[in-house]
SEBA-921934 format. One record per residue: y, z negated, x negated of N, C-alpha, C in turn; residue in three letters. Coordinates in steps of 0.1 Angstrom, whole numbers, padded with zeros to 4 digits, always signed. Example, Ala and Ser with C-alpha at 12.3 -4.5 7.8 and 13.67 -1.06 7.14 Angstrom:
SEBA-921934
-0057/-0078/-0132/-0045/-0078/-0123/-0033/-0078/-0132/ALA $
-0022/-0071/-0128/-0011/-0071/-0137/+0000/-0079/-0129/SER $
This chain:
SEBA-921934
-1426/+0784/+0482/-1419/+0786/+0494/-1410/+0798/+0493/UNK $
-1404/+0801/+0481/-1395/+0812/+0480/-1403/+0825/+0481/UNK $
-1415/+0825/+0476/-1424/+0837/+0476/-1427/+0841/+0491/UNK $
-1429/+0831/+0499/-1431/+0834/+0513/-1419/+0839/+0520/UNK $
-1407/+0834/+0517/-1395/+0838/+0522/-1392/+0853/+0518/UNK $
-1394/+0856/+0505/-1392/+0869/+0500/-1402/+0879/+0507/UNK $
-1414/+0875/+0509/-1423/+0884/+0516/-1419/+0886/+0530/UNK $
-1414/+0876/+0537/-1409/+0878/+0551/-1397/+0887/+0551/UNK $
-1388/+0885/+0542/-1376/+0894/+0541/-1380/+0909/+0539/UNK $
-1389/+0911/+0529/-1394/+0924/+0526/-1401/+0930/+0538/UNK $
-1409/+0922/+0545/-1416/+0927/+0557/-1406/+0931/+0568/UNK $
-1396/+0923/+0570/-1386/+0925/+0580/-1378/+0938/+0577/UNK $
-1375/+0940/+0564/-1367/+0952/+0561/-1376/+0964/+0562/UNK $
-1388/+0963/+0559/-1397/+0975/+0561/-1400/+0978/+0575/UNK $
-1401/+0967/+0583/-1403/+0969/+0598/-1391/+0976/+0604/UNK $
-1379/+0973/+0600/-1367/+0979/+0605/-1367/+0994/+0601/UNK $
-1373/+0997/+0589/-1374/+1011/+0585/-1385/+1019/+0592/UNK $
-1394/+1012/+0599/-1405/+1018/+0606/-1417/+1020/+0598/UNK $
-1418/+1014/+0587/-1430/+1015/+0579/-1437/+1001/+0577/UNK $
-1450/+1001/+0576/-1458/+0989/+0575/-1456/+0983/+0560/UNK $
-1454/+0970/+0559/-1453/+0965/+0545/-1467/+0965/+0538/UNK $
-1466/+0967/+0525/-1478/+0967/+0517/-1478/+0954/+0508/UNK $
-1489/+0949/+0506/-1490/+0936/+0498/-1485/+0938/+0484/UNK $
-1487/+0950/+0478/-1483/+0952/+0464/-1469/+0959/+0463/UNK $
-1462/+0960/+0474/-1449/+0966/+0474/-1439/+0958/+0465/UNK $
-1431/+0965/+0457/-1421/+0958/+0449/-1410/+0951/+0458/UNK $
-1405/+0940/+0453/-1394/+0933/+0460/-1381/+0941/+0460/UNK $
-1373/+0940/+0470/-1360/+0947/+0470/-1352/+0942/+0459/UNK $
-1342/+0950/+0455/-1334/+0947/+0443/-1326/+0934/+0444/UNK $
-1321/+0931/+0456/-1313/+0918/+0458/-1322/+0906/+0456/UNK $
-1335/+0907/+0459/-1344/+0895/+0457/-1348/+0894/+0442/UNK $
-1350/+0905/+0435/-1354/+0905/+0421/-1343/+0900/+0412/UNK $
-1330/+0903/+0415/-1319/+0898/+0407/-1317/+0883/+0410/UNK $
-1320/+0879/+0422/-1318/+0864/+0424/-1329/+0856/+0417/UNK $
-1341/+0862/+0415/-1351/+0855/+0408/-1349/+0854/+0393/UNK $
-1342/+0864/+0388/-1340/+0865/+0373/-1330/+0855/+0369/UNK $
-1320/+0852/+0378/-1310/+0842/+0374/-1316/+0828/+0375/UNK $
-1314/+0820/+0365/-1318/+0806/+0366/-1305/+0797/+0366/UNK $
-1305/+0787/+0374/-1293/+0779/+0375/-1290/+0772/+0361/UNK $
-1277/+0771/+0358/-1273/+0766/+0345/-1275/+0751/+0344/UNK $
-1278/+0744/+0355/-1279/+0730/+0354/-1293/+0725/+0351/UNK $
-1303/+0734/+0351/-1317/+0730/+0348/-1319/+0725/+0334/UNK $
-1314/+0733/+0324/-1316/+0728/+0310/-1309/+0715/+0307/UNK $
-1296/+0713/+0310/-1291/+0700/+0307/-1298/+0688/+0315/UNK $
-1302/+0691/+0327/-1309/+0681/+0335/-1322/+0677/+0328/UNK $
-1330/+0687/+0324/-1342/+0685/+0317/-1341/+0677/+0304/UNK $
-1331/+0681/+0296/-1328/+0674/+0283/-1324/+0660/+0286/UNK $
-1315/+0658/+0296/-1311/+0644/+0299/-1322/+0635/+0304/UNK $
-1331/+0641/+0312/-1343/+0633/+0317/-1352/+0630/+0305/UNK $
-1354/+0639/+0296/-1362/+0637/+0284/-1356/+0625/+0276/UNK $
-1343/+0626/+0274/-1337/+0615/+0266/-1338/+0601/+0272/UNK $
-1337/+0601/+0285/-1338/+0588/+0293/-1352/+0583/+0292/UNK $
-1362/+0592/+0293/-1376/+0588/+0292/-1380/+0583/+0278/UNK $
-1375/+0590/+0268/-1377/+0586/+0254/-1371/+0572/+0252/UNK $
-1359/+0570/+0256/-1352/+0557/+0254/-1359/+0546/+0262/UNK $
-1364/+0549/+0274/-1371/+0539/+0281/-1384/+0535/+0275/UNK $
-1391/+0545/+0270/-1404/+0542/+0263/-1402/+0535/+0250/UNK $
-1391/+0538/+0242/-1388/+0531/+0230/-1384/+0516/+0233/UNK $
-1376/+0514/+0243/-1373/+0500/+0247/-1385/+0492/+0252/UNK $
-1394/+0499/+0259/-1406/+0492/+0263/-1415/+0488/+0251/UNK $
-1416/+0497/+0242/-1424/+0495/+0230/-1418/+0484/+0221/UNK $
-1405/+0484/+0220/-1398/+0473/+0212/-1400/+0460/+0219/UNK $
-1399/+0460/+0232/-1401/+0447/+0239/-1415/+0442/+0238/UNK $
-1425/+0451/+0238/-1439/+0447/+0237/-1442/+0442/+0223/UNK $
-1436/+0448/+0212/-1438/+0444/+0199/-1432/+0430/+0196/UNK $
-1420/+0427/+0202/-1414/+0414/+0200/-1422/+0404/+0207/UNK $
-1427/+0407/+0219/-1435/+0397/+0227/-1448/+0394/+0220/UNK $
-1454/+0404/+0213/-1467/+0402/+0206/-1465/+0393/+0193/UNK $
-1453/+0394/+0187/-1451/+0387/+0174/-1447/+0372/+0177/UNK $
-1444/+0369/+0189/-1440/+0355/+0192/-1452/+0346/+0194/UNK $
């Protein structure tokens, strides 16, 4: 979705300058810097989800092993 939005912004800026947009034209500087930054919340969220999934799988496996032994 963001690639489409970037292409539309680039096309609009080139249209205002009076030149036709090219498919291989580089993105404007403000778009390139926005893509390089990654939100700081992605890593902690990913690690937290991994911990929750591992804990849930471990609990499920422990429950299955106690049910099998009875």
